N, C-alpha and C positions, 0 to 999 in steps of 0.2 A: 555831555554825553555824544560818543562818537555817532556821526550821519552813517545811515549803511542803506543800501540801496532796497526799492519797494519789493524788488523779488525776492532777492536773499532773508527779508523779515515774512515776506507769507511763506517762506519755506520752513523756514523757523516755525512756524503757528501749526503746523502738518496739515495744511488742509491741499499740500501740494507740491511739486517737483518745483524750482525756478522755470524750465521749461512749460511749465503747465501755469504758472504763473504770468508770465509775458503771455500769455492768449489771453489769460482773466483780464489783463490790465488794459490788453489791444481791445476787449470785446466791451469795453466799458464796465463789469461789473466787480473793478474796484475802487472804493473812495477813500478818500483822505481826508480826516476833520470833514468830514460831511460833501465833500466836491469830487466829483468822478476823476480818476485819473486815467490818459490813455499813455501819457508822455513815457516812452520805457527809459531805464537808467535814472528815474528818479530817486532820490534819497530822503530818507524819513528822521526823525530823531522820534526810536521807540519808545522812548521814558514818556513825551508828551503829546505824540502823535497819536490818533484814533485811526485805526483803519479797516475798512468792511468788507468782507468778501458775499454777493448778493445777500447786503442789507443784514449780514452778519459780524455783530463784533468777530476779531479775531487776535488772540496772543500766543508769543512763543510756550509750545507746550514743554511743561513740567519733567517729562519724562518720554525718550525715543521709543518705541516697541518695533517690533523687528517678526513677520510674519511667515511663514513658508505656508500657501496652500495647493492642493489638488482643484485646479479650478476642470470642473467636467465639460462636455462635451455641450453647448446649446444653449452656454452662457456666456454674457456678451460682455468683455473686462470694460467695464465703463460706471460709475455711479449714478444713482438716479434711477429713474424711470426712462424705461423705454418708448419712442413715441409709436412703435407699432405692438408694442406690448410683451416682446421677447423676452427673457429673462435677464435681466443685469445681476451684478456684484451685491448689490441692495440686498434684491431679494433673497442671495444664495447667504449673505451673511445672516440676516433674518434666523433663515432653515438653520444652521449650523450655530448657531450662537455665537459670533462675533460680535462684540460691542464697544470695541474701542472705534473710534474714530479716525480710521486706515486710509490707504489709499492706494493701487495696484501700483509698482512701479513696474511699466512696459506694457505691454498688451501679449496676449493670446486671442487669436480672431476664431467668432463663434464658432466655429468645428473642429478646434483644436484643443486640447488637454496636455494636462499637465502641470508641471510647476511655475507658481506665481507668487512673485512675494511682494508685500503690503506691510507698509509702514507708515508713520506720520512724521518720519524724518525728511525732509525736502532735499537739502544737502547730496545724501544717503542717495535720494533715488535719482538726483540730477546726474551722479557721479555714475553709477550702474547705467544710467541710459544713455549717456551722452556718447557718439562714433567712437570718438577721440580717443576713451581709456580701452575699446576691443577688449571687453567681458567678455568670453567663450562661455556658448552658451548650448546646451545638449540634447540633442534630439534623437528619439526612436523613429521610423520612418517607415509605412508600410506602402510601395508604389505597386500601382495595378504593373502587370508584366514581370516576368522575369529577366534581371539586369544581365545584360552580357558581359564579358567583360570587356571588348573595345569600348561600350558604353562607361562600363566603371572607371576604367580607365579616363577617359576622356571629364568624366565627373572630378575626379582629382586634380584634373588641371586647371577646373574652372569653364567659366561659358558669359559671354554674354548676356543678359537676362535683357527681355521685351523694352524695358527705357531705357537701355542701353550705359545699365551700368554692369560692372564684371563681379563675378562674384566666386571666389575658389575658398573650397569647405578649410575651416584649421586641418577637419580630421575626421576622414568617411571609411566605414568598413561595410561588409555585408555581414549582416547577421545571419540573414537564415532566408534559404530560396521554397517558396513555396509551389504548388500545384499553378497559381496563377498567379503570384505575387512576389516582392522580395521586401527584407524585410532589412531597412540602413540604419545604419548609428550616425548620426552625423554632427560633427560641431562647429559651429561657425561662433563668428563674432557680429556680424552686421545682425542690426534689429530694424531693418525695414519690411515694410509692410507687406508680410506672407510668401516671403524670400523662399523658403523653405519649399513652397507650394511651387513657384514660378520657378525654381530652380530646376527641381526632378521633371517638371514638364517638358522644362526648354531641350531635356533628351527623351520626351517621349513617356514618360513614367508616371501619369497623374497621381498624387496621394490621395489613398486609401483611406489613412489613418496615421495621425501625427501628436506623438506626446512629448511634452518637452523633460528632461529630469536633470537636468543640472544646469545651476549659475554661476561662471564661476568656480567655487568648492562646496555651494549648499547644494547638495543635494533631496529631490524628491525621499528618496528615502523607499520605505514603504507603506507611505499615505496611500489612503483609496480615496478616489473620486469625492470631492465634498468635504475631505478630513482636513485638518489645520492644527498646527501647532505652534508654539513661537519658537523662533531661531535661536539657538544654543548661545551660549557665550563666548565657546570656543570656536563654533562655525563663524561668529562675526570678526572674531577677532586673530584669524586665520585668514579672513575674505581680507580685513584692514591691511594684514603685513602683507598676504601677496599683492591687493591692486592700489591700495591707497597710500600704503605710504612708497610705493613703487612708483606712482606715478607723481608723488610730489618730492620728491628728490632730486 
């Protein structure tokens, strides 16, 4: 049987994406035939080799599943327990009845809310998260202060953030101006940590509320905080035609 890379095998078991698999390998949490493996790029025989993650035997899943979740504010985008006692996805899954062995595709920070994709398909997760694929993500963002025309035009042109990276939104609109705040509709493809908050703050408009409403063609729709449903086959097929097939052609 053909040998495959260990991270690809781990992705096929539904425990994580390929990127996360590499981290698990480097952290010494993966064993092959009882021996800890730390070498990235190692190949295994899926038919004969026994692979464990954190002491648990893992095997390829028989059916991939895809879920859209409205992550509420105050929930960490991580599985397991938080050392500070904060609520995690594992806690939320128990509350809302998600029993499938799924992991999040990407993240939303503790104070952010909205669309979070869950799956047991590591290759799909890796594709969505990989920066080179530039999957657009759309947010509704309320910022402190009334954004004036001069600042808005500068936002459209983009700016350098505090760590030196340049960010230009794929699209940005003013949805509404309130007495002391402004609601913006921002689309970006960057997956950098807290990038929307860092972007608006660079112009003097700190975020009051941030909600992700779309990833690629997959929309939050009418889900409320804590609600979830399976992504339809139609949504998934459109996503694959629009992004996967384009990137692989």
